[in-house]
C-alpha positions in Angstrom: -15.2 -29.8 -47.2 -14.5 -32.4 -49.9 -15.3 -36.3 -49.3 -15.1 -39.2 -51.4 -18.1 -42.0 -51.3 -18.5 -45.1 -53.3 -20.9 -45.3 -55.7 -22.3 -48.4 -54.3 -26.1 -47.7 -54.5 -28.3 -46.6 -57.0 -28.5 -42.7 -55.9 -24.1 -42.4 -55.8 -23.9 -44.3 -58.7 -26.7 -42.4 -61.0 -24.5 -39.0 -59.8 -21.3 -41.0 -60.9 -22.6 -41.7 -64.6 -23.9 -38.6 -65.0 -21.1 -36.7 -63.4 -19.3 -36.5 -67.0 -22.3 -34.9 -69.0 -22.3 -32.1 -66.2 -18.4 -31.5 -66.5 -18.2 -31.5 -70.6 -21.4 -29.6 -71.5 -20.6 -27.4 -73.3 -17.6 -28.8 -74.6 -17.4 -29.3 -78.6 -15.3 -32.5 -78.9 -16.6 -34.5 -75.8 -18.7 -37.4 -76.9 -21.7 -39.0 -74.6 -21.2 -42.8 -74.2 -24.8 -44.5 -74.2 -26.0 -44.6 -70.7 -27.2 -48.3 -71.5 -23.7 -49.3 -72.6 -22.2 -47.9 -69.1 -25.0 -49.2 -67.3 -23.7 -52.6 -69.3 -20.3 -52.1 -68.8 -20.9 -52.2 -64.8 -22.8 -54.7 -64.3 -22.7 -58.0 -63.2 -23.8 -59.9 -66.6 -20.6 -58.5 -67.8 -17.8 -61.4 -68.2 -15.2 -59.1 -66.8 -16.4 -59.2 -63.6 -15.9 -63.6 -63.0 -12.5 -62.2 -62.1 -12.3 -59.0 -61.1 -13.5 -56.8 -58.7 -14.1 -52.7 -59.6 -14.9 -50.3 -57.1 -16.3 -46.9 -58.3 -15.9 -43.5 -56.0 -17.3 -40.0 -56.6 -16.1 -36.5 -54.9 -18.8 -34.4 -53.2 -17.7 -30.8 -52.4 -20.6 -28.8 -50.6 -22.8 -31.6 -51.9 -22.4 -31.3 -55.1 -20.4 -34.0 -57.4 -16.7 -32.9 -58.1 -15.1 -35.7 -59.1 -15.0 -39.7 -60.1 -12.6 -42.4 -60.6 -13.3 -46.4 -60.7 -10.6 -48.9 -59.0 -10.3 -52.6 -60.7 -8.6 -55.2 -58.7 -8.1 -57.4 -62.1 -7.2 -60.7 -60.9 -6.5 -62.2 -64.4 -3.8 -59.2 -65.0 -1.9 -60.4 -61.5 -2.3 -64.5 -62.7 -0.9 -63.8 -65.9 1.6 -61.3 -65.7 3.3 -62.5 -62.0 2.6 -58.7 -60.8 0.8 -57.3 -58.6 -1.1 -54.5 -60.3 -4.4 -52.8 -60.1 -5.7 -50.2 -62.2 -7.8 -47.0 -62.2 -10.4 -45.7 -64.7 -13.3 -43.2 -65.0 -10.8 -40.4 -63.4 -12.9 -37.1 -64.3 -12.7 -34.1 -62.3 -12.9 -30.5 -61.9 -9.6 -28.1 -61.9 -8.7 -28.4 -58.3 -6.0 -30.4 -57.2 -6.9 -31.4 -53.5 -10.3 -33.2 -55.5 -7.7 -34.9 -57.8 -5.3 -36.0 -55.0 -8.1 -37.2 -52.8 -9.9 -39.8 -55.7 -6.4 -41.1 -57.0 -5.9 -41.6 -53.0 -9.3 -43.1 -52.6 -8.5 -45.6 -55.3 -4.8 -46.4 -53.8 -6.0 -47.3 -50.7 -8.7 -49.6 -51.7 -6.5 -51.4 -54.3 -3.8 -51.5 -51.2 -6.1 -53.2 -49.7 -6.8 -56.1 -52.2 -2.8 -56.4 -51.8 -1.9 -54.6 -55.3 1.5 -52.9 -55.0 1.2 -50.8 -58.0 -1.5 -48.6 -59.5 -1.8 -47.9 -63.2 -4.4 -46.2 -65.5 -6.4 -45.0 -66.9 -8.1 -47.9 -67.5 -12.1 -49.0 -68.5 -11.3 -51.7 -67.5 -8.3 -53.1 -69.3 -6.3 -52.9 -72.7 -8.8 -54.7 -73.9 -11.0 -51.5 -73.8 -10.8 -48.2 -73.8 -7.7 -46.6 -72.2 -5.8 -44.2 -72.1 -5.3 -40.2 -71.4 -5.4 -38.3 -73.6 -2.1 -35.5 -73.4 -2.0 -34.4 -77.4 -4.7 -33.7 -79.7 -7.5 -32.0 -78.6 -8.7 -30.2 -81.3 -10.9 -33.2 -82.9 -13.2 -35.7 -81.2 -12.2 -38.9 -80.3 -12.9 -41.7 -82.7 -14.9 -44.7 -81.7 -14.1 -46.5 -78.1 -11.2 -44.1 -77.7 -11.1 -41.9 -74.9 -11.7 -38.0 -74.6 -10.6 -35.3 -71.8 -9.9 -32.1 -70.6 -6.2 -30.6 -71.1 -5.9 -30.3 -67.4 -6.0 -33.6 -66.6 -2.1 -34.3 -67.0 -1.2 -31.5 -64.9 -3.9 -33.2 -62.3 -2.2 -36.6 -62.4 1.2 -35.7 -62.2 0.8 -34.0 -59.3 -0.6 -36.4 -58.0 2.7 -38.5 -58.3 1.8 -40.7 -61.3 4.4 -41.1 -63.8 4.2 -42.1 -67.1 4.2 -46.0 -67.9 3.5 -46.2 -71.8 2.5 -44.1 -74.3 -0.1 -45.2 -76.9 -0.2 -43.7 -80.5 -3.1 -42.9 -82.8 -2.9 -41.8 -86.7 -4.8 -40.3 -89.2 -4.3 -40.6 -92.9 -6.8 -40.1 -95.7 -8.8 -43.7 -97.3 -6.2 -44.1 -100.4 -6.8 -45.8 -103.5 -3.5 -46.8 -103.8 -0.7 -48.0 -102.6 2.9 -48.1 -102.5 4.6 -50.2 -104.9 5.7 -52.3 -102.2 2.2 -53.0 -100.6 1.7 -54.8 -104.1 4.9 -56.6 -104.2 4.9 -57.8 -100.7 0.6 -59.1 -101.5 1.8 -60.6 -104.3 4.2 -62.8 -102.8 2.1 -63.8 -100.0 -0.5 -64.7 -102.3 1.5 -67.4 -104.1 2.5 -68.8 -101.1 -1.7 -69.7 -101.0 -2.7 -66.5 -98.9 -6.2 -64.9 -98.9 -8.3 -62.4 -97.5 -12.2 -63.2 -96.9 -14.9 -61.1 -94.9 -16.5 -62.4 -91.6 -19.4 -64.3 -92.1 -21.9 -62.5 -90.1 -24.1 -65.9 -90.5 -21.7 -67.9 -88.3 -20.5 -64.4 -86.2 -19.8 -66.8 -83.3 -17.0 -69.0 -84.9 -15.9 -66.0 -86.5 -14.8 -64.6 -83.4 -13.8 -68.1 -81.9 -11.6 -67.7 -85.2 -10.5 -63.9 -83.9 -9.7 -65.1 -80.2 -7.3 -67.5 -81.5 -5.4 -64.7 -83.6 -5.3 -62.3 -80.9 -3.8 -64.7 -77.7 -1.3 -65.2 -80.2 -0.7 -62.2 -81.9 -0.4 -60.3 -79.0 0.8 -62.4 -76.2 3.9 -61.0 -75.6 2.4 -57.4 -76.0 2.7 -54.8 -73.1 -0.1 -55.3 -71.2 -1.9 -57.8 -72.8 -4.5 -60.4 -70.9 -5.7 -63.1 -72.8 -10.0 -62.9 -72.8 -12.2 -65.4 -71.7 -14.6 -67.0 -74.0 -17.4 -64.9 -72.2 -15.4 -62.1 -72.5 -15.3 -62.8 -76.3 -19.2 -63.4 -76.6 -19.2 -59.8 -74.7 -17.4 -58.3 -77.3 -19.0 -59.8 -80.0 -22.4 -58.9 -78.8 -21.5 -55.4 -78.1 -19.6 -54.9 -81.9 -22.1 -56.9 -84.1 -24.6 -54.2 -84.7 -21.7 -51.9 -85.6 -19.6 -54.3 -87.7 -19.7 -53.7 -91.6 -18.6 -57.3 -93.1 -16.0 -55.8 -95.4 -14.5 -54.4 -93.3 -13.4 -57.2 -90.6 -11.4 -59.6 -92.8 -9.6 -62.7 -92.0 -6.2 -64.1 -93.7 -5.5 -67.8 -94.2 -2.7 -69.7 -95.4 -4.2 -72.2 -97.5 -7.4 -72.4 -95.1 -6.0 -72.1 -91.8 -6.9 -68.6 -90.2 -3.6 -66.6 -89.6 -4.6 -62.5 -89.4 -7.1 -60.4 -88.3 -7.7 -56.8 -89.6 -11.1 -55.2 -87.7 -12.0 -51.2 -89.4 -14.6 -50.1 -87.4 -17.2 -47.0 -88.8 -16.5 -44.2 -86.6 -20.0 -44.6 -84.8 -19.0 -41.5 -82.4 -20.3 -39.2 -85.1 -23.7 -40.5 -84.4 -23.4 -40.9 -81.0 -22.4 -37.2 -80.7 -25.6 -35.7 -81.5 -27.7 -38.6 -79.4 -26.6 -36.9 -75.9 -26.4 -40.3 -74.3 -29.9 -41.6 -75.3 -31.4 -44.1 -77.8 -34.4 -43.8 -77.0 -37.1 -42.9 -77.8 -36.3 -41.2 -81.3 -32.8 -41.6 -81.0 -32.6 -44.7 -82.5 -34.3 -43.4 -85.9 -31.9 -40.5 -85.8 -29.2 -42.8 -85.5 -30.1 -45.1 -88.5 -30.2 -41.5 -90.4 -26.8 -40.7 -89.6 -25.1 -44.0 -90.0 -25.4 -43.5 -93.8 -23.5 -40.0 -93.1 -20.3 -41.3 -91.4 -17.1 -41.4 -93.9 -14.6 -42.1 -90.9 -13.3 -45.4 -89.6 -11.3 -46.5 -87.1 -8.8 -49.6 -87.0 -9.7 -51.4 -84.0 -7.9 -54.4 -84.7 -4.6 -55.9 -86.3 -3.2 -58.9 -85.2 -1.1 -61.6 -86.8 -0.5 -65.1 -85.6 3.7 -65.7 -84.7 4.4 -68.2 -87.3 2.8 -66.1 -90.2 4.6 -62.9 -89.7 7.0 -61.2 -92.3 5.2 -63.4 -94.5 3.2 -60.4 -95.9 -0.3 -60.9 -94.3 0.2 -57.6 -93.1 0.1 -56.1 -97.0 -2.5 -58.2 -97.5 -5.0 -57.5 -95.2 -4.1 -53.7 -95.9 -4.2 -53.5 -99.4 -7.9 -55.7 -99.3 -9.3 -53.5 -95.8 -8.4 -50.0 -97.1 -9.8 -51.2 -101.1 -13.2 -52.4 -98.7 -13.0 -48.6 -97.5 -12.8 -46.8 -100.5 -15.4 -48.5 -102.2 -17.7 -47.7 -99.5 -17.1 -44.4 -99.9 -14.9 -44.1 -96.7 -12.8 -40.7 -96.3 -10.5 -40.9 -93.8 -9.0 -43.7 -91.1 -7.6 -43.9 -87.5 -4.9 -46.2 -86.8 -5.3 -46.8 -83.3 -4.1 -47.3 -80.6 -0.8 -48.1 -81.3 2.3 -48.5 -78.6 5.0 -45.6 -78.6 8.0 -48.2 -79.1 6.0 -50.3 -82.1 8.4 -49.2 -84.4 6.9 -51.9 -87.2 3.5 -51.1 -87.1 4.8 -47.5 -87.1 6.5 -47.9 -90.2 4.0 -49.4 -92.1 1.6 -46.5 -91.3 3.8 -43.9 -92.1 4.2 -46.0 -96.0 0.2 -44.6 -96.5 0.7 -41.6 -95.1 0.0 -42.1 -91.5 0.4 -38.8 -89.6 0.4 -39.1 -85.8 -2.5 -36.5 -84.4 -3.3 -38.0 -80.9 -1.2 -39.3 -77.8 -2.3 -40.9 -74.4 -1.0 -42.1 -71.7 -0.7 -44.8 -69.1 0.3 -43.9 -66.0 1.4 -45.3 -63.0 2.3 -45.2 -59.0 3.3 -47.7 -56.1 0.7 -48.2 -54.0 
């Protein structure tokens, strides 16, 4: 017998967060998240819950947990897009269609009771966080804040009646010491117009994150699925990212002192997390500090340019300064992700620096 239960007490929620550790045990590419981070994400101290509800579920077969899912009702999305779309995330399941179908149907039913008309995912919890189902590129671990799953998940979701909404791309390339001549020409023109790029000032990090928010909302306003973050959410994200930010890899572009663009590379801390197996204490912190110096990969997490500053060379300036910093710091490879499948201008820039499409992720949807 299979039953679907809301994971809304200590015992069931513990099963919910521990299930992937059993499911992926022995998989060489899965990266265990820090349990403290998962608990923090689901804590009502997370400002996401000011405008959203999340219901986690587990599936049990013969008293053993065999799957999990979350249903997410985000009022911010409904208000911003004028669309009654709910979401699902944290989908993990044994290779059994009956279990997958019950999980999907459980999330769909809960969202329907909230008045939603469409279900989309996976999202954990929105496009501002980890999202997408890996459908290509199973031969390596994910980089920081990118998902990983078994190949059979795609078949399960599609058998459950979900279809493609949008694909997200991840590119990989070596950190180069020099760039195509076009980048230098465009960057020189940008410099003549008063454009400069500077690293974030960690002493005034909260102020810098407010600058980021202004650029982010302008740059991503028309992007598929975008939801503006509240000030509280920006502060929450800043607190999460601050310990792993390398100032030289987080750049703000300015025109005559006015911020117009933002780029942030993050060291691939997944290389450290993989060794910690979900626990930072009691000795993991020392291992993390030792291993952090061995990280040679970075992910381009954020790149945004205000509407009025586009096509003026800001992107070339940021790429040149960012990649110079990566090279100086000794990084060898960088991932550029994620990129919408139809964002052709950014794809052309990535291809110009020898970026190779090496992973694809998919957002699915279904009517409720």
